[in-house]
N, CA, C and O atoms as a MOPAC input file, in Angstrom:
PM7 MOZYME 1SCF
protein

 N     -5.59300 1     6.20300 1    15.13400 1
 C     -4.91700 1     6.18300 1    14.02900 1
 C     -5.37900 1     4.89000 1    12.75500 1
 O     -5.30500 1     3.74200 1    13.19200 1
 N     -5.72200 1     4.99400 1    11.62900 1
 C     -5.75100 1     4.14200 1    10.71200 1
 C     -4.82300 1     4.00100 1     9.05500 1
 O     -4.87600 1     4.66300 1     8.01900 1
 N     -4.26100 1     3.16100 1     9.35500 1
 C     -3.77300 1     2.74700 1     8.58700 1
 C     -3.95900 1     1.63700 1     7.26100 1
 O     -3.78200 1     0.49100 1     7.67600 1
 N     -4.17200 1     1.66600 1     6.23900 1
 C     -4.88900 1     1.33500 1     5.11300 1
 C     -3.85600 1     0.68400 1     4.12300 1
 O     -3.29600 1     1.58000 1     3.49300 1
 N     -3.31700 1    -0.82700 1     3.69500 1
 C     -2.33000 1    -0.62900 1     2.49500 1
 C     -2.92800 1    -1.74300 1     1.25500 1
 O     -3.23400 1    -2.93100 1     1.35500 1
 N     -2.94700 1    -0.76400 1     0.00700 1
 C     -2.90800 1    -1.19200 1    -0.67100 1
 C     -1.67300 1    -2.23900 1    -1.75700 1
 O     -0.65000 1    -1.66400 1    -2.12700 1
 N     -1.86100 1    -3.46600 1    -2.10100 1
 C     -0.83500 1    -3.91100 1    -2.00800 1
 C     -1.26300 1    -5.42400 1    -3.13200 1
 O     -2.40500 1    -5.79700 1    -3.40300 1
 N     -0.19600 1    -5.93800 1    -3.52200 1
 C     -0.52400 1    -7.20600 1    -4.45100 1
 C      0.91300 1    -8.05900 1    -3.62700 1
 O      2.03400 1    -7.66700 1    -3.30500 1
 N     -0.11000 1    -9.93400 1    -3.46000 1
 C      1.11800 1   -10.40700 1    -3.20400 1
 C      2.20900 1   -11.05400 1    -4.21400 1
 O      2.90000 1   -11.99900 1    -3.83200 1
 N      2.32300 1   -10.58700 1    -5.33400 1
 C      3.10700 1   -10.91300 1    -5.93100 1
 C      4.18800 1   -10.13100 1    -6.28600 1
 O      5.28000 1   -10.36000 1    -6.80600 1
 N      3.67900 1    -9.26200 1    -5.92300 1
 C      4.58000 1    -7.57700 1    -5.59300 1
 C      5.79700 1    -7.48900 1    -4.38300 1
 O      5.53500 1    -7.45800 1    -3.18100 1
 N      6.87100 1    -7.46200 1    -4.82800 1
 C      7.99400 1    -7.84200 1    -4.20700 1
 C      8.02200 1    -6.44700 1    -3.07500 1
 O      8.09000 1    -6.54400 1    -1.85000 1
 N      7.97300 1    -5.60400 1    -3.60000 1
 C      8.09900 1    -3.82100 1    -2.51100 1
 C      6.93400 1    -4.13900 1    -1.22000 1
 O      7.12900 1    -3.99300 1    -0.01300 1
 N      5.18400 1    -4.80600 1    -2.17800 1
 C      4.15300 1    -4.59300 1    -1.05000 1
 C      4.68300 1    -5.68200 1     0.00900 1
 O      4.35000 1    -5.57000 1     1.18900 1
 N      5.61400 1    -6.87000 1    -0.47100 1
 C      5.97100 1    -8.09500 1     0.55800 1
 C      6.83400 1    -7.33600 1     2.08300 1
 O      6.71200 1    -7.52600 1     3.29300 1
 N      7.56200 1    -6.58000 1     1.37400 1
 C      8.61400 1    -5.48800 1     2.14700 1
 C      7.70100 1    -5.18900 1     2.92900 1
 O      7.43500 1    -5.90900 1     3.89100 1
 N      6.96300 1    -3.91900 1     2.62500 1
 C      6.22200 1    -3.30300 1     3.44700 1
 C      5.04500 1    -4.04700 1     4.05100 1
 O      4.20600 1    -3.15300 1     4.16100 1
 N      4.58000 1    -5.00000 1     4.43800 1
 C      3.97400 1    -5.68000 1     5.02500 1
 C      5.50700 1    -6.63300 1     5.84100 1
 O      5.66100 1    -6.73600 1     7.05800 1
 N      5.91800 1    -6.88400 1     5.37900 1
 C      7.29500 1    -7.46200 1     7.00200 1
 C      7.39600 1    -6.64100 1     7.55300 1
 O      7.61400 1    -6.91800 1     8.73200 1
 N      7.34300 1    -5.28700 1     7.27700 1
 C      7.77100 1    -4.40000 1     8.28100 1
 C      6.60300 1    -3.91500 1     9.15700 1
 O      6.69000 1    -3.64200 1    10.35400 1
 N      5.46500 1    -3.84400 1     8.37300 1
 C      4.13400 1    -3.69700 1     9.41700 1
 C      4.21600 1    -4.56500 1    10.22800 1
 O      4.02800 1    -4.17200 1    11.37900 1
 N      4.54900 1    -6.25100 1    10.03700 1
 C      4.66500 1    -7.46700 1    10.87700 1
 C      5.88200 1    -7.47500 1    11.65700 1
 O      5.71900 1    -8.36200 1    12.49500 1
 N      7.18600 1    -6.86600 1    11.83800 1
 C      7.82900 1    -6.64000 1    12.83900 1
 C      8.22700 1    -5.94800 1    13.81600 1
 O      8.98000 1    -6.18500 1    14.76000 1
 N      7.02400 1    -4.12700 1    13.15000 1
 C      6.74900 1    -3.61500 1    14.17100 1
 C      5.68900 1    -3.80600 1    14.88100 1
 O      5.60800 1    -3.13600 1    15.91100 1
 N      4.29600 1    -4.99600 1    14.47300 1
 C      3.54100 1    -4.83800 1    15.37400 1
 C      2.56700 1    -3.83100 1    14.89200 1
 O      1.57700 1    -3.66000 1    15.60300 1
 N      2.69100 1    -3.06500 1    13.69300 1
 C      1.66500 1    -2.08300 1    13.68500 1
 C      0.32800 1    -2.72100 1    12.97500 1
 O      0.29100 1    -3.75800 1    12.31200 1
 N     -0.90500 1    -1.71800 1    13.32300 1
 C     -2.01200 1    -2.96300 1    12.50200 1
 C     -2.69400 1    -1.99800 1    12.02400 1
 O     -3.14500 1    -0.91100 1    12.38400 1
 N     -2.66100 1    -2.67400 1    11.10400 1
 C     -3.44900 1    -2.02900 1     9.38600 1
 C     -4.71200 1    -2.91000 1     9.08700 1
 O     -5.13100 1    -3.82800 1     9.79200 1
 N     -5.36900 1    -2.34100 1     7.61800 1
 C     -5.82600 1    -3.10300 1     7.15100 1
 C     -5.59000 1    -3.34500 1     5.83000 1
 O     -4.85100 1    -2.52200 1     5.28800 1
 N     -5.92900 1    -4.07600 1     5.27600 1
 C     -5.51300 1    -4.40100 1     3.54800 1
 C     -6.42600 1    -4.49400 1     2.05700 1
 O     -7.39800 1    -5.24900 1     2.04200 1
 N     -6.25000 1    -4.10000 1     1.44100 1
 C     -6.74000 1    -4.02600 1     0.25000 1
 C     -6.08900 1    -4.93200 1    -1.16700 1
 O     -5.30800 1    -4.30200 1    -1.88000 1
 N     -6.30700 1    -5.91000 1    -1.42700 1
 C     -5.59400 1    -6.55700 1    -1.97000 1
 C     -6.07000 1    -6.64900 1    -3.37500 1
 O     -7.07600 1    -7.20100 1    -3.81900 1
 N     -4.97100 1    -5.87800 1    -4.07900 1
 C     -5.11400 1    -5.95400 1    -5.65900 1
 C     -4.31500 1    -6.93100 1    -6.37200 1
 O     -3.27700 1    -7.54400 1    -6.12400 1
 N     -5.35200 1    -6.86600 1    -7.59200 1
 C     -5.22600 1    -8.06500 1    -8.20100 1
 C     -4.71400 1    -7.77400 1    -9.62100 1
 O     -5.55200 1    -7.57400 1   -10.50100 1
 N     -3.13700 1    -7.72700 1    -9.97100 1
 C     -2.30600 1    -6.80000 1   -10.81500 1
 C     -2.51100 1    -7.47400 1   -11.87000 1
 O     -2.80800 1    -6.65500 1   -12.74000 1
 N     -2.52400 1    -8.65500 1   -12.35100 1
 C     -3.34000 1    -9.73700 1   -13.33900 1
 C     -4.47900 1    -8.90100 1   -14.02000 1
 O     -4.29000 1    -8.09300 1   -14.92900 1
 N     -5.18100 1    -9.07900 1   -13.69000 1
 C     -6.37200 1    -7.62000 1   -14.17600 1
 C     -6.30900 1    -6.44800 1   -14.28100 1
 O     -7.21100 1    -5.83400 1   -14.85000 1
 N     -4.87700 1    -5.62200 1   -13.59300 1
 C     -4.88100 1    -4.50700 1   -13.40700 1
 C     -5.75100 1    -3.68100 1   -13.13200 1
 O     -6.14200 1    -2.94100 1   -14.03400 1
 N     -6.25100 1    -3.57700 1   -11.93900 1
 C     -6.80000 1    -3.35000 1   -10.75100 1
 C     -6.53000 1    -2.48000 1   -10.49700 1
 O     -7.36500 1    -1.67500 1   -10.08300 1
 N     -4.53300 1    -2.00400 1   -10.66300 1
 C     -4.16700 1    -1.28000 1    -9.81000 1
 C     -4.59400 1     0.26100 1   -10.87300 1
 O     -4.48200 1     1.34700 1   -10.30500 1
 N     -5.00500 1     0.24800 1   -12.18900 1
 C     -5.72800 1     0.79800 1   -13.22900 1
 C     -7.25300 1     1.36200 1   -13.14800 1
 O     -7.71000 1     2.15800 1   -13.96800 1
 N     -7.91900 1     0.87500 1   -12.12300 1
 C     -8.70000 1     0.94700 1   -11.84000 1
 C     -9.42100 1     2.55700 1   -11.72500 1
 O     -8.81400 1     3.44600 1   -11.12800 1
 N    -10.57300 1     2.77000 1   -12.27100 1
 C    -10.67800 1     4.38600 1   -12.03800 1
 C    -10.94800 1     4.72200 1   -10.45000 1
 O    -10.59400 1     5.77500 1    -9.91900 1
 N    -11.71100 1     3.53200 1    -9.70800 1
 C    -11.76400 1     3.75300 1    -8.28500 1
 C    -10.73100 1     3.99000 1    -7.71200 1
 O    -10.60200 1     4.92000 1    -6.91600 1
 N     -9.61300 1     2.98600 1    -8.11000 1
 C     -7.65200 1     3.40800 1    -7.35300 1
 C     -7.25200 1     4.52500 1    -7.95000 1
 O     -6.55600 1     5.21700 1    -7.20600 1
 N     -7.43100 1     4.97400 1    -9.03400 1
 C     -6.58800 1     5.84800 1    -9.87500 1
 C     -7.22200 1     7.17600 1    -8.78700 1
 O     -6.51800 1     8.17000 1    -8.61000 1
 N     -8.39600 1     7.07100 1    -8.20900 1
 C     -9.13600 1     8.33900 1    -7.84900 1
 C     -8.25400 1     8.78200 1    -6.13800 1
 O     -8.26400 1     9.80200 1    -5.44900 1
 N     -7.64300 1     7.56500 1    -6.00500 1
 C     -7.36600 1     8.11200 1    -4.78700 1
 C     -5.55600 1     7.80500 1    -4.92300 1
 O     -4.96200 1     8.50300 1    -4.10200 1
 N     -4.76500 1     7.07400 1    -5.62900 1
 C     -3.80500 1     6.76200 1    -5.89700 1
 C     -3.35300 1     7.25800 1    -7.51800 1
 O     -2.94100 1     6.35400 1    -8.24500 1
 N     -3.40900 1     8.44500 1    -8.00400 1
 C     -3.76100 1     8.96000 1    -9.24700 1
 C     -2.43100 1     8.07400 1   -10.38600 1
 O     -2.63600 1     7.49400 1   -11.45200 1
 N     -0.82000 1     8.32400 1    -9.47700 1
 C      0.03600 1     7.27300 1   -10.53000 1
 C     -0.50200 1     5.74600 1   -10.27700 1
 O      0.07900 1     4.93100 1   -10.99300 1
 N     -1.53600 1     5.17000 1    -9.36800 1
 C     -1.69900 1     3.59500 1    -9.66100 1
 C     -0.27500 1     2.89700 1    -9.39000 1
 O     -0.13300 1     1.82600 1    -9.98000 1
 N      0.66300 1     3.27000 1    -8.69900 1
 C      1.55400 1     1.96700 1    -8.31600 1
 C      1.10600 1     1.50900 1    -7.04400 1
 O      0.03200 1     1.89200 1    -6.57900 1
 N      1.84800 1     0.72600 1    -6.46000 1
 C      1.33200 1    -0.15000 1    -5.50900 1
 C      3.12400 1    -0.49800 1    -5.19200 1
 O      4.02600 1    -0.82900 1    -5.96200 1
 N      3.10200 1    -0.25400 1    -3.77400 1
 C      2.04800 1    -0.32300 1    -2.79700 1
 C      1.95400 1     0.62000 1    -2.04500 1
 O      2.87800 1     1.30500 1    -1.60500 1
 N      0.72700 1     0.73200 1    -1.82500 1
 C      0.37900 1     2.61700 1    -1.59000 1
 C     -0.63600 1     2.26200 1    -0.12800 1
 O     -1.34900 1     1.29800 1     0.15000 1
 N     -0.33400 1     3.41800 1     0.54100 1
 C     -0.69400 1     3.27000 1     2.41800 1
 C     -1.44400 1     4.62900 1     1.41800 1
 O     -1.16500 1     5.27600 1     0.40800 1
 N     -2.69400 1     4.53300 1     2.58500 1
 C     -3.68200 1     5.87000 1     3.29600 1
 C     -3.52800 1     5.76500 1     4.58400 1
 O     -4.20500 1     4.91000 1     5.15400 1
 N     -2.60000 1     6.60500 1     5.37500 1
 C     -2.56200 1     6.86500 1     6.92100 1
 C     -3.61000 1     8.18200 1     7.55100 1
 O     -3.44800 1     9.37400 1     7.28900 1
 N     -4.56400 1     7.67700 1     8.32400 1
 C     -4.91400 1     8.85000 1     8.26900 1
 C     -5.45700 1     9.88000 1     7.24600 1
 O     -6.35600 1     9.52300 1     6.48500 1
 N     -4.96200 1    11.13600 1     7.18700 1
 C     -5.16100 1    11.81200 1     5.60000 1
 C     -3.76100 1    11.90200 1     4.95000 1
 O     -3.59900 1    12.75700 1     4.07900 1
 N     -2.99200 1    11.29700 1     5.21100 1
 C     -1.57500 1    10.82300 1     4.20800 1
 C     -2.12000 1     9.93200 1     3.11000 1
 O     -2.77300 1     8.93800 1     3.42500 1
 N     -1.88500 1    10.23500 1     1.81400 1
 C     -1.73100 1     9.04400 1     0.91900 1
 C     -0.29300 1     8.75300 1     0.75300 1
 O      0.37300 1     9.78600 1     0.82600 1
 N      0.28500 1     7.86800 1     0.58800 1
 C      1.72000 1     8.12700 1     0.35500 1
 C      2.06200 1     6.44800 1    -0.67300 1
 O      1.29900 1     5.48300 1    -0.62300 1
 N      3.18700 1     6.48600 1    -1.40600 1
 C      3.05500 1     5.25100 1    -2.65800 1
 C      4.47000 1     5.60200 1    -2.21500 1
 O      4.98300 1     6.54100 1    -1.60700 1
 N      5.16500 1     3.72000 1    -3.13200 1
 C      6.85000 1     3.82900 1    -2.85200 1
 C      7.48300 1     3.42300 1    -1.94500 1
 O      8.06400 1     4.03500 1    -1.04900 1
 N      7.35800 1     1.98700 1    -2.22200 1
 C      8.10700 1     1.29100 1    -0.71200 1
 C      8.74400 1     1.74400 1     0.12700 1
 O      8.56400 1     1.56600 1     1.33200 1
 N      9.79300 1     2.56000 1    -0.50700 1
 C     10.87200 1     3.19000 1     0.49200 1
 C     10.12100 1     4.14200 1     1.59500 1
 O      9.95200 1     3.99900 1     2.80600 1
 N      9.70800 1     5.25600 1     0.59800 1
 C      8.70900 1     6.02600 1     1.24800 1
 C      8.21300 1     5.86900 1     2.52300 1
 O      8.51500 1     6.42600 1     3.57900 1
 N      7.02600 1     4.62800 1     2.12800 1
 C      5.79900 1     4.52000 1     3.01300 1
 C      7.15100 1     3.75300 1     4.48600 1
 O      7.19200 1     4.16300 1     5.64600 1
 N      7.98500 1     2.71500 1     3.93600 1
 C      8.94700 1     2.48300 1     5.46100 1
 C      9.56200 1     3.30400 1     6.26100 1
 O      9.81200 1     3.26000 1     7.46600 1
 N      9.85800 1     4.36100 1     5.10800 1
 C     10.24100 1     5.62300 1     6.40100 1
 C      9.57400 1     6.31000 1     7.33500 1
 O      9.91400 1     6.87000 1     8.37800 1
 N      8.20600 1     6.11400 1     6.56900 1
 C      7.21500 1     6.72800 1     7.33700 1
 C      6.89800 1     5.86800 1     8.69300 1
 O      6.77800 1     6.15500 1     9.88400 1
 N      6.80700 1     4.42200 1     7.75700 1
 C      6.56900 1     3.78900 1     9.09400 1
 C      7.47900 1     3.14300 1    10.44700 1
 O      7.21200 1     2.46700 1    11.44100 1
 N      8.48500 1     3.66300 1     9.95500 1
 C      9.54300 1     3.16700 1    11.15300 1
 C      9.48200 1     4.93100 1    11.91100 1
 O     10.13600 1     5.19100 1    12.92100 1

């Protein structure tokens, strides 16, 4: 099982997802995005997440955006 979280530390929904991951003791990798330079709008990120929203997870083959949807999936 592979879980990667794309997030920004200044983004409250990202912090909510990270809190749930910590409480649930779920192992995951992180990829921090610098929203000051709009990394979430980079061609590389838009290739995997066309909407460019954060937080964003890749869980095995599932690509999921929107913090509430991510947290429901994790629970």
